[in-house]
N, C-alpha and C positions, 0 to 999 in steps of 0.2 A: 433851569429848574432842578435838574438832577445833581448839581454840584454838591449841595449839602449831604445828599445820600452817599455820593462817592467818598466824601471826606470821612464819614463815620465808618463806612465799610472797609476803608484802608487801614483801620486799627488792626494790629496783628491778632489773628484768630477770630475776628469779628464775623467774617463771612461764613466760617465753618460753624460757629455756635448758633448764629442766626438761622442758617439753612437747616441745621439739625432740629432746632426748635420749631421751625415751620412744619417739618414732617411729623414731629411729635405732637403738634397741636391739631393736626388734621382730624383725628377722631372726635374732637370737641364738637365739630359741626355735623358729625355723622351719627353719634350715639343716640342723642335724643330723638332725632328724626327716624333713625333706624328702629328704635324701640316702638315708636308710633306706627311705622309701616308694618313691622312684624306683628304686633299684637292686634292692630286693626284688621289686618288681613286674616289672621288665624281666628279671631273671635268676632269680628264685625263691629266692635264697640270702640269708638273714639274716647268715650269717657274712661274706660278701663286703660286704654293705651296712654291717655294723658296722665292718669293717676300713677301708673308705673314709672313713666318718665319723670313725673314730679318727685317721686320717692328718690330716684337717682339724683336729681338735682338738689333736693333738700339736704340729703346726706352729704353731698359735695359741698354745699354752702356751709354746713355745720362744721365740717372738718378741714376746710381750706385754710382758715386762720391758724389752727394748731399746726397744720403742715407748714405754713409760712414761718411760724416760730421755729419749727425744727430745721427748716432750710437755713435760717440765720444762725442757729446754734450748732448744727451738726454738719452743715455743708450740703451742697446740692447733689453731689454724686451718690452719697450714702442714702439720703432720703428718697430721691426719685427712683433709684434702682429697686428699693424695697416696695415702694408704692406701686410701681408698674407690675411687679410680679403678682401681688395680691389682686390688683385691678383686673389683670388678664384672666385669672382663675374665676373671678366673680362674674365677668361678662360671659364667659363660656358656659358657666352654670345657668345664667339667665336664659341664654338661647336654648339650651337643652330643656330647661323647665317649661318654656312656652311650647316648644315643638312636641314634647312628650306629654303635654297636658298634666303636668304635676300640679299639686295643690297651689293655689295662688300665693300662699304664704311663702313658698319657695321662691317664686318669681320676685315678690316684693323684697325678700331678704337679700337675694342676689343683686337686685337693683340698688339697695341701700349700701351694700358692701362695695359694689363697683363705683358708686358715686363718692363714697367716703375716701377711696384710695385713688381717685383720678389724679394723676401727677399734676402738680401746679406749675406747669412749664411756662405759662404766660407770665405770672408774677416773677418767676425765677429768671427768665431771660431779660426782663426789664431791670431787675436788680443787678444782673451781670453787666448790662450796658452802663448803668449808673456807676458801677465799680470801675469800669474800663475808661470811661470818658470823664473829662474834668470841666469842660466848658458847658454852662447851662444850655446854650443854643444847640450844641451837639447832642446833649442828652434829649432835648425836645425833638430833634430830628430823628434820633434813634427810636424814640417812642412812637413817632409818626410812622417810621418804617415798620415797626412791629404791628401797628394797627393796620397798615396796608397789607402786611402778610396775613394778619387775622382775616382780612376780607378775602384774600386769595383762598384761605382755608374754607371760608363760607361760600365761595364760588364753586370750588372743586368738590368739596365734601357733599353738599346736598344733591348735586347732580349724580355723583358717583353712587351714593347710597340709594337714591331713588331708581336709577337705571338698574342696579343690581337687584333691588328688592322687588321691583315690578316686572323686570324682564327676565329674571332667572329664578331665584329662590327667595322667599320672604326673609330668610335669615342671612342671606349672603352679604348684604350691606354691613350688618353688624360684624360679621366674620372678618371682612376686610379691615374694618375699623380697628378690631382687636389686634390684627397682625401689624398694621401700620403704626399703631400706638406703641406696641412693644418694641419694634425695631427703632423707631424714631427716638423714643425716650432713652433707651439704652445707648444709642449713638450720642445723644446730647449729653447724657450724664458722664460719658467717657472722656469728654473734653474738659479735664480738670484744670488745665493751665489758666483758663480765663475766668473760672468761677470765683466769686468773692470768698475771702477766707471765712472759715467757721468762727463764730464768736461765742464759744462756750464760756460761761461766766462762773466765777468762783465767789466765795463769800468775801474775798478781799477786794473784789471789783466794785463794791458799793451797789447802790440801786440801779436798775435799768434806766436808760434815758426815758423821760416821761413821754407818753403818747398824747398828742393834742386831741383828746377825744371829742371835744365839741366840734372842731373843724372836720374831723374824720366822720363823725356821725352825719353831718350835713352832706358830705360828699357821698357817703354810703347810701343815704336816702335817695339821692339822685340816681345812683347806680341801680338801686332796687327798682325804681320806677321805670328806668330804661330797660332793665331786664324783663319786667312785666310786659312791656310793650313788645319787645322782641320775641319773647317766648310765646305769647299769645298769637302774634302774627304768623309765626312759623306753622303752628298747628292749624290755624284757620285757613292758611293758604293751601295746605294739603287738602283740607275738606272742601274748599271752594272749587279746586280743580276736579275733585271727584264728583261734586254736584253738577259740574259742567260737562262731565263725561270725558275729561282729559287729564286724569290723575297722573299720567306719565310726565306732564308738564310741570308738576309741582317743584321738582328740583331746579328746573330752568327758571321759574319765577323767583325762587329764593336766591338763585345765583345772580339774577338781575339786580335784586335788592343789594346783595353783597357787592356787585360791580359798581353800583352807584356809590356805596360807601368807600370802595377802593379809590375811586376818582377823587372823592372828597378828602380822603386821607393823603393821597399823593400831593394834592394842592396845598393842604395844610402844612405838611412837612417841608415844603419847598419855600415857604414864606418866613422871613425874619419878622416875627410879630412884635409890634410895639405894645399891643394890649396883652395883659397877663392872662394866664389860663382860666382864672375865675370869670373874667369878662367874656372870653371865648366860649366857655361852657354855657353861660346864660344865653348867648345868641344862638349857639348850635342847637340847644334843646328847644328853643322857641321855633327854629326852623323845622325841626323834626315834627313838632306838634302840629304846625300848620300843614306840612306835607302829608301827614297821615289823616287829616280831617275828612277827606272824601271817601275813605275806604268803605264805610258801611253802605254807601249808595251806588257802588259800582256793580254792574251786572255783566260786564264783558271781561274775558280773560286778557284780551289785548290792552284794554284800558287799565286793568289792574297791573299789568306788566310795567306800563309807563309810570304809574303812580308809585309803585314800589321802587323803581329806579330813582326817581326824583327824591323820594323819602330817604333812600339810602345815602344820598349826598351829605346828609347831616349826621349820620350815625357815627362814622369814624371820627369826624371832628369833635363830637361830643365825648367819645371815649378817650381820644388823645388828650383833650383838655382835662378830663378827669384824672388820668394817670399823671400828667404833668403837675397838676395841683397837689396830688399826694406826694410826689417826689420833692416838691418844694416845702411841704408841710411837716413830714415826719422825720425823726432822727435817722441818720444813715444806718445805724446799727439795727434799726427795726423796719428797714425799707421793704423787705420781702413780706413781713407781717402786714405792713400798711397796704401794699399792693394786694395782698390776699384778702384784706378786709373789703376792698372795692370789688374784687372778683366775687367775694361772698355776697355782696349786695346785689350784683348783677344776677348771679345764679339764684339767690333767694327770691328775686323777682320773677325769673323765668319759670320757676316751679309753679307758683300759684297762677301765673298767667297762662301756662299751658293747661293746667287742670281746669281752671274756670272756663277757658276757651272750649275744651272738650265737652264740658257739661252744657254750655250754651249751644254748641253745634248740634249735639244730640237733641236738644229741646226746640231750638228755634232756627237752626241753619247757620251757614257760614257768614252771610252778609250781616246779620244781627250781631254775631260774635265779634265782628270787627270793631264794634263800639268799645271793646275792652282795651285794645292798644291805643285807640284815640284818647280815651279818658286818661290812661296811664301816661301818654305823651304830654298832655296838658298839665297833669300833676307834676311831671318831671321838670317841665319848664318853670313852673312856680317854685318848686323846691330848689332849683338851681340858684335862685336869688338869695338863698340862705347860706350859700357856700362862701368861704373867705374871699375877700376882694384882693 
């Protein structure tokens, strides 16, 4: 089962840049949850916490595509180093603003700047794999590997930020995320030998390769709905554990969900698929919708843990198929931009999902709020049928 993974990791420099990207991506699973834990602890409002988290995510969604364009044109090292410097300052400002009870506009502004400058390490590492590998099967395996590592991030990150924020200081989870993101991104950006060449264009180069917008729009819609389901479920799970009197278990439950996704990703990457990524995407999103259907009617933390694990089995296969479909659809010179568009779709869904979840939690409780990811999952399965075959 692991032979395909060994083959792609034997590529010179692959283990180093993939490992560095893993560390650099760890804050992705910590920042949103860290904001929710910090603000809900300080103010007692999940609605406010969700809205600040949403501002962070929305600004990230709006600026990821331009950042992807810059990555293609100016190279990964220059763009990522600049982004992480500004991002670090913004998040430090956010923590100080909440702790010092500064005006809310300061908190929102810091969240917006932090989201806008979050380094696009996920899209860039997939573009790096596509540059280094030449066989489509190897590229698909590499994307599966990165999706598995994404799930490692979402196993370790939520547990770490929850333990720190609930067991020590409410701001400590975000503080660790800031340091890890800075160190990991600078380490990844320093590995220049394996990055794709910058493709700065001049007037003599002619028009840019056309982007297949119809196909990309369909894929981005699926990503948006998946993001809505994932973003809502994260916030709701934290609230569910608090209502049950076991808030300290929130990170564990989210890690179980990520663990299920990790298992699904490992299996997906080890199979030489005869079915194309479009067909796999339709089946994976259908499986996710079915698995999430029981969530609003669960009253036990133990049962919730089992359902989240089973639902997680379909998350990574959905995301792997999405990225593979983009890689096969967009021109190579715009791959980082194409990957960023899908990332934007996911983040653009996470933001309203988290915000709406916070409002419903405050009004009706966590169980009712679980209807949001259920509806989003069903809509995502339907939207997957619009993607290229």
